[in-house]
VMD Tcl script that builds the backbone (N, CA, C; Angstrom):
set m [mol new atoms 294]
animate dup $m
set s [atomselect $m all]
$s set {name element resname resid chain x y z} {
  {N N MET 1 A 128.927 15.306 -56.331}
  {CA C MET 1 A 129.875 14.222 -56.096}
  {C C MET 1 A 130.108 14.073 -54.590}
  {N N LYS 2 A 130.095 12.843 -54.115}
  {CA C LYS 2 A 130.270 12.566 -52.701}
  {C C LYS 2 A 131.750 12.499 -52.346}
  {N N THR 3 A 132.092 13.017 -51.171}
  {CA C THR 3 A 133.454 12.889 -50.678}
  {C C THR 3 A 133.568 11.602 -49.870}
  {N N ALA 4 A 134.782 11.258 -49.499}
  {CA C ALA 4 A 135.006 10.052 -48.714}
  {C C ALA 4 A 134.316 10.139 -47.357}
  {N N TYR 5 A 134.240 11.349 -46.802}
  {CA C TYR 5 A 133.609 11.523 -45.496}
  {C C TYR 5 A 132.087 11.498 -45.579}
  {N N ASP 6 A 131.519 11.664 -46.771}
  {CA C ASP 6 A 130.079 11.484 -46.952}
  {C C ASP 6 A 129.720 9.997 -47.042}
  {N N ILE 7 A 130.647 9.178 -47.484}
  {CA C ILE 7 A 130.404 7.747 -47.662}
  {C C ILE 7 A 130.554 6.997 -46.334}
  {N N ILE 8 A 131.626 7.263 -45.594}
  {CA C ILE 8 A 131.878 6.608 -44.319}
  {C C ILE 8 A 131.242 7.461 -43.223}
  {N N ILE 9 A 130.227 6.922 -42.546}
  {CA C ILE 9 A 129.502 7.693 -41.540}
  {C C ILE 9 A 130.143 7.551 -40.167}
  {N N ARG 10 A 130.323 6.303 -39.685}
  {CA C ARG 10 A 130.911 6.102 -38.365}
  {C C ARG 10 A 131.369 4.658 -38.247}
  {N N PRO 11 A 132.307 4.382 -37.313}
  {CA C PRO 11 A 132.664 2.991 -37.042}
  {C C PRO 11 A 131.593 2.347 -36.173}
  {N N VAL 12 A 131.434 1.048 -36.315}
  {CA C VAL 12 A 130.497 0.291 -35.490}
  {C C VAL 12 A 131.315 -0.405 -34.409}
  {N N ILE 13 A 131.052 -0.039 -33.147}
  {CA C ILE 13 A 131.822 -0.564 -32.024}
  {C C ILE 13 A 130.939 -1.528 -31.238}
  {N N THR 14 A 131.144 -2.825 -31.440}
  {CA C THR 14 A 130.443 -3.865 -30.698}
  {C C THR 14 A 131.475 -4.916 -30.286}
  {N N GLU 15 A 131.061 -5.839 -29.428}
  {CA C GLU 15 A 131.976 -6.902 -29.016}
  {C C GLU 15 A 132.412 -7.744 -30.211}
  {N N LYS 16 A 131.462 -8.071 -31.063}
  {CA C LYS 16 A 131.770 -8.919 -32.213}
  {C C LYS 16 A 132.707 -8.214 -33.193}
  {N N SER 17 A 132.492 -6.913 -33.413}
  {CA C SER 17 A 133.354 -6.195 -34.350}
  {C C SER 17 A 134.755 -5.988 -33.767}
  {N N MET 18 A 134.876 -5.872 -32.449}
  {CA C MET 18 A 136.191 -5.710 -31.825}
  {C C MET 18 A 136.983 -7.010 -31.850}
  {N N GLU 19 A 136.306 -8.156 -31.802}
  {CA C GLU 19 A 136.998 -9.439 -31.925}
  {C C GLU 19 A 137.571 -9.621 -33.326}
  {N N ALA 20 A 136.905 -9.056 -34.329}
  {CA C ALA 20 A 137.350 -9.207 -35.714}
  {C C ALA 20 A 138.548 -8.319 -36.045}
  {N N VAL 21 A 138.871 -7.350 -35.191}
  {CA C VAL 21 A 140.006 -6.463 -35.444}
  {C C VAL 21 A 141.308 -7.259 -35.485}
  {N N ALA 22 A 141.397 -8.341 -34.734}
  {CA C ALA 22 A 142.600 -9.178 -34.741}
  {C C ALA 22 A 142.839 -9.790 -36.120}
  {N N ASP 23 A 141.789 -10.009 -36.887}
  {CA C ASP 23 A 141.899 -10.552 -38.248}
  {C C ASP 23 A 141.951 -9.457 -39.312}
  {N N LYS 24 A 142.154 -8.198 -38.868}
  {CA C LYS 24 A 142.189 -7.024 -39.750}
  {C C LYS 24 A 140.858 -6.825 -40.469}
  {N N LYS 25 A 139.765 -7.026 -39.730}
  {CA C LYS 25 A 138.430 -6.758 -40.247}
  {C C LYS 25 A 137.830 -5.622 -39.427}
  {N N TYR 26 A 137.307 -4.612 -40.114}
  {CA C TYR 26 A 136.754 -3.436 -39.467}
  {C C TYR 26 A 135.337 -3.201 -39.973}
  {N N VAL 27 A 134.452 -2.731 -39.096}
  {CA C VAL 27 A 133.044 -2.556 -39.435}
  {C C VAL 27 A 132.711 -1.060 -39.371}
  {N N PHE 28 A 132.053 -0.565 -40.427}
  {CA C PHE 28 A 131.662 0.831 -40.516}
  {C C PHE 28 A 130.210 0.943 -40.953}
  {N N GLU 29 A 129.537 1.997 -40.492}
  {CA C GLU 29 A 128.251 2.372 -41.062}
  {C C GLU 29 A 128.550 3.263 -42.251}
  {N N VAL 30 A 127.942 2.959 -43.390}
  {CA C VAL 30 A 128.203 3.713 -44.616}
  {C C VAL 30 A 126.897 4.247 -45.183}
  {N N ALA 31 A 127.013 5.130 -46.152}
  {CA C ALA 31 A 125.835 5.688 -46.808}
  {C C ALA 31 A 125.084 4.581 -47.537}
  {N N LYS 32 A 123.755 4.650 -47.505}
  {CA C LYS 32 A 122.944 3.601 -48.130}
  {C C LYS 32 A 123.149 3.537 -49.640}
  {N N SER 33 A 123.504 4.663 -50.251}
  {CA C SER 33 A 123.661 4.702 -51.705}
  {C C SER 33 A 125.062 4.302 -52.153}
  {N N ALA 34 A 125.986 4.073 -51.236}
  {CA C ALA 34 A 127.376 3.762 -51.589}
  {C C ALA 34 A 127.514 2.313 -52.037}
  {N N ASN 35 A 128.336 2.100 -53.065}
  {CA C ASN 35 A 128.614 0.735 -53.505}
  {C C ASN 35 A 129.997 0.305 -53.002}
  {N N LYS 36 A 130.381 -0.934 -53.275}
  {CA C LYS 36 A 131.617 -1.483 -52.729}
  {C C LYS 36 A 132.856 -0.759 -53.236}
  {N N VAL 37 A 132.856 -0.336 -54.480}
  {CA C VAL 37 A 134.007 0.360 -55.044}
  {C C VAL 37 A 134.191 1.716 -54.370}
  {N N GLU 38 A 133.101 2.450 -54.158}
  {CA C GLU 38 A 133.174 3.743 -53.483}
  {C C GLU 38 A 133.634 3.584 -52.036}
  {N N ILE 39 A 133.159 2.542 -51.356}
  {CA C ILE 39 A 133.551 2.306 -49.971}
  {C C ILE 39 A 135.040 1.981 -49.896}
  {N N ARG 40 A 135.523 1.148 -50.808}
  {CA C ARG 40 A 136.951 0.789 -50.843}
  {C C ARG 40 A 137.821 2.028 -51.030}
  {N N LYS 41 A 137.475 2.870 -51.988}
  {CA C LYS 41 A 138.267 4.078 -52.246}
  {C C LYS 41 A 138.223 5.034 -51.059}
  {N N ALA 42 A 137.068 5.151 -50.407}
  {CA C ALA 42 A 136.937 6.061 -49.270}
  {C C ALA 42 A 137.797 5.597 -48.096}
  {N N ILE 43 A 137.787 4.308 -47.791}
  {CA C ILE 43 A 138.597 3.773 -46.686}
  {C C ILE 43 A 140.082 3.953 -46.977}
  {N N GLU 44 A 140.494 3.657 -48.207}
  {CA C GLU 44 A 141.905 3.813 -48.563}
  {C C GLU 44 A 142.332 5.271 -48.493}
  {N N GLN 45 A 141.457 6.183 -48.872}
  {CA C GLN 45 A 141.790 7.605 -48.842}
  {C C GLN 45 A 141.844 8.156 -47.421}
  {N N ILE 46 A 140.890 7.800 -46.583}
  {CA C ILE 46 A 140.818 8.351 -45.232}
  {C C ILE 46 A 141.916 7.793 -44.335}
  {N N PHE 47 A 142.108 6.477 -44.338}
  {CA C PHE 47 A 143.009 5.840 -43.386}
  {C C PHE 47 A 144.371 5.465 -43.975}
  {N N GLY 48 A 144.556 5.533 -45.286}
  {CA C GLY 48 A 145.841 5.214 -45.901}
  {C C GLY 48 A 146.210 3.753 -45.787}
  {N N VAL 49 A 145.260 2.851 -45.991}
  {CA C VAL 49 A 145.489 1.414 -45.903}
  {C C VAL 49 A 145.121 0.763 -47.237}
  {N N LYS 50 A 145.469 -0.511 -47.387}
  {CA C LYS 50 A 145.097 -1.275 -48.571}
  {C C LYS 50 A 143.962 -2.228 -48.211}
  {N N VAL 51 A 142.870 -2.161 -48.953}
  {CA C VAL 51 A 141.688 -2.971 -48.684}
  {C C VAL 51 A 141.718 -4.230 -49.544}
  {N N ALA 52 A 141.527 -5.391 -48.902}
  {CA C ALA 52 A 141.478 -6.657 -49.632}
  {C C ALA 52 A 140.066 -6.941 -50.132}
  {N N SER 53 A 139.058 -6.743 -49.256}
  {CA C SER 53 A 137.685 -7.008 -49.672}
  {C C SER 53 A 136.717 -6.144 -48.877}
  {N N VAL 54 A 135.523 -5.961 -49.463}
  {CA C VAL 54 A 134.454 -5.197 -48.831}
  {C C VAL 54 A 133.180 -6.029 -48.913}
  {N N ASN 55 A 132.562 -6.272 -47.761}
  {CA C ASN 55 A 131.266 -6.939 -47.705}
  {C C ASN 55 A 130.262 -5.952 -47.151}
  {N N THR 56 A 129.081 -5.868 -47.766}
  {CA C THR 56 A 128.064 -4.923 -47.311}
  {C C THR 56 A 126.801 -5.654 -46.896}
  {N N ILE 57 A 126.102 -5.066 -45.929}
  {CA C ILE 57 A 124.863 -5.629 -45.408}
  {C C ILE 57 A 123.880 -4.488 -45.226}
  {N N ASN 58 A 122.659 -4.633 -45.745}
  {CA C ASN 58 A 121.596 -3.670 -45.480}
  {C C ASN 58 A 120.882 -4.106 -44.204}
  {N N VAL 59 A 120.921 -3.251 -43.192}
  {CA C VAL 59 A 120.333 -3.560 -41.891}
  {C C VAL 59 A 118.954 -2.912 -41.825}
  {N N PRO 60 A 117.893 -3.709 -41.696}
  {CA C PRO 60 A 116.549 -3.112 -41.644}
  {C C PRO 60 A 116.290 -2.472 -40.282}
  {N N GLY 61 A 115.392 -1.477 -40.277}
  {CA C GLY 61 A 115.017 -0.826 -39.033}
  {C C GLY 61 A 114.162 -1.744 -38.176}
  {N N LYS 62 A 114.231 -1.540 -36.875}
  {CA C LYS 62 A 113.466 -2.358 -35.944}
  {C C LYS 62 A 112.222 -1.606 -35.484}
  {N N ALA 63 A 111.197 -2.335 -35.121}
  {CA C ALA 63 A 109.974 -1.730 -34.611}
  {C C ALA 63 A 110.193 -1.258 -33.181}
  {N N THR 64 A 109.691 -0.091 -32.867}
  {CA C THR 64 A 109.773 0.450 -31.520}
  {C C THR 64 A 108.387 0.880 -31.071}
  {N N ARG 65 A 108.205 1.000 -29.745}
  {CA C ARG 65 A 106.931 1.470 -29.212}
  {C C ARG 65 A 107.187 2.558 -28.195}
  {N N GLY 66 A 106.435 3.620 -28.289}
  {CA C GLY 66 A 106.549 4.707 -27.333}
  {C C GLY 66 A 105.584 4.543 -26.182}
  {N N ARG 67 A 105.445 5.589 -25.371}
  {CA C ARG 67 A 104.564 5.519 -24.200}
  {C C ARG 67 A 103.092 5.443 -24.599}
  {N N THR 68 A 102.743 6.001 -25.746}
  {CA C THR 68 A 101.345 5.994 -26.162}
  {C C THR 68 A 100.937 4.695 -26.833}
  {N N GLY 69 A 101.883 3.795 -27.067}
  {CA C GLY 69 A 101.573 2.515 -27.683}
  {C C GLY 69 A 101.686 2.525 -29.192}
  {N N ARG 70 A 102.038 3.683 -29.757}
  {CA C ARG 70 A 102.195 3.744 -31.208}
  {C C ARG 70 A 103.458 3.017 -31.641}
  {N N VAL 71 A 103.363 2.364 -32.767}
  {CA C VAL 71 A 104.503 1.625 -33.290}
  {C C VAL 71 A 105.248 2.519 -34.270}
  {N N GLY 72 A 106.547 2.605 -34.082}
  {CA C GLY 72 A 107.410 3.340 -34.991}
  {C C GLY 72 A 108.544 2.431 -35.411}
  {N N TYR 73 A 109.442 2.959 -36.203}
  {CA C TYR 73 A 110.575 2.172 -36.681}
  {C C TYR 73 A 111.855 2.982 -36.598}
  {N N THR 74 A 112.959 2.292 -36.274}
  {CA C THR 74 A 114.256 2.932 -36.356}
  {C C THR 74 A 114.669 2.975 -37.827}
  {N N SER 75 A 115.672 3.766 -38.131}
  {CA C SER 75 A 116.093 3.949 -39.515}
  {C C SER 75 A 116.788 2.710 -40.067}
  {N N ASP 76 A 116.607 2.459 -41.356}
  {CA C ASP 76 A 117.392 1.451 -42.059}
  {C C ASP 76 A 118.793 2.022 -42.259}
  {N N TRP 77 A 119.814 1.153 -42.270}
  {CA C TRP 77 A 121.172 1.613 -42.505}
  {C C TRP 77 A 121.992 0.521 -43.170}
  {N N LYS 78 A 123.162 0.896 -43.648}
  {CA C LYS 78 A 124.017 -0.030 -44.377}
  {C C LYS 78 A 125.325 -0.200 -43.613}
  {N N LYS 79 A 125.749 -1.453 -43.486}
  {CA C LYS 79 A 126.965 -1.795 -42.767}
  {C C LYS 79 A 127.975 -2.365 -43.754}
  {N N ALA 80 A 129.248 -1.973 -43.602}
  {CA C ALA 80 A 130.317 -2.494 -44.446}
  {C C ALA 80 A 131.373 -3.142 -43.567}
  {N N ILE 81 A 131.771 -4.370 -43.927}
  {CA C ILE 81 A 132.850 -5.062 -43.243}
  {C C ILE 81 A 134.063 -5.003 -44.155}
  {N N ILE 82 A 135.109 -4.329 -43.691}
  {CA C ILE 82 A 136.303 -4.076 -44.485}
  {C C ILE 82 A 137.395 -5.042 -44.032}
  {N N THR 83 A 137.975 -5.793 -44.964}
  {CA C THR 83 A 139.111 -6.662 -44.675}
  {C C THR 83 A 140.345 -6.063 -45.323}
  {N N LEU 84 A 141.398 -5.871 -44.523}
  {CA C LEU 84 A 142.641 -5.300 -45.035}
  {C C LEU 84 A 143.586 -6.399 -45.506}
  {N N THR 85 A 144.545 -6.029 -46.361}
  {CA C THR 85 A 145.542 -6.991 -46.833}
  {C C THR 85 A 146.519 -7.301 -45.707}
  {N N GLU 86 A 147.285 -8.378 -45.854}
  {CA C GLU 86 A 148.237 -8.799 -44.824}
  {C C GLU 86 A 149.339 -7.767 -44.609}
  {N N GLU 87 A 149.845 -7.156 -45.676}
  {CA C GLU 87 A 150.946 -6.215 -45.542}
  {C C GLU 87 A 150.485 -4.803 -45.184}
  {N N SER 88 A 149.192 -4.573 -45.122}
  {CA C SER 88 A 148.662 -3.252 -44.801}
  {C C SER 88 A 148.801 -2.966 -43.315}
  {N N LYS 89 A 148.948 -1.676 -42.986}
  {CA C LYS 89 A 148.995 -1.286 -41.578}
  {C C LYS 89 A 147.585 -1.318 -41.004}
  {N N THR 90 A 147.471 -1.266 -39.677}
  {CA C THR 90 A 146.164 -1.292 -39.036}
  {C C THR 90 A 145.577 0.111 -38.997}
  {N N ILE 91 A 144.291 0.197 -38.683}
  {CA C ILE 91 A 143.622 1.483 -38.539}
  {C C ILE 91 A 143.766 1.909 -37.084}
  {N N GLU 92 A 144.386 3.076 -36.846}
  {CA C GLU 92 A 144.708 3.518 -35.495}
  {C C GLU 92 A 143.449 3.811 -34.667}
  {N N LEU 93 A 142.347 4.086 -35.308}
  {CA C LEU 93 A 141.108 4.422 -34.619}
  {C C LEU 93 A 140.671 3.298 -33.677}
  {N N PHE 94 A 140.968 2.053 -34.035}
  {CA C PHE 94 A 140.510 0.892 -33.276}
  {C C PHE 94 A 141.559 0.353 -32.302}
  {N N GLU 95 A 142.773 0.877 -32.313}
  {CA C GLU 95 A 143.858 0.272 -31.532}
  {C C GLU 95 A 143.646 0.334 -30.029}
  {N N GLY 96 A 143.149 1.432 -29.494}
  {CA C GLY 96 A 142.979 1.557 -28.054}
  {C C GLY 96 A 141.773 0.828 -27.505}
  {N N MET 97 A 140.905 0.330 -28.371}
  {CA C MET 97 A 139.656 -0.288 -27.934}
  {C C MET 97 A 139.745 -1.791 -27.748}
  {N N VAL 98 A 140.767 -2.410 -28.289}
  {CA C VAL 98 A 140.884 -3.864 -28.233}
  {C C VAL 98 A 141.534 -4.293 -26.963}
}
mol reanalyze $m
mol bondsrecalc $m
mol representation Tube
mol addrep $m
């Protein structure tokens, strides 16, 4: 059985994701095998907030080239965009970054 910390891997910190914090939307990298219900429960358990919706995106790996000219690929990963309810508190992890 997976714990909440196995499902939520790390927050995604980009300009676009930081702009969405004002609308109570947060972006996380999650386990590829996690579904929306598991992600919702993990976020509510870890941060103590109420989740309104969860949107997930499978991000494909990109092609890379090394010095020898060989083509490789970065890892595929899954991204979750979490929207909190209006009456929910914010996630403190993102407060100092905005």
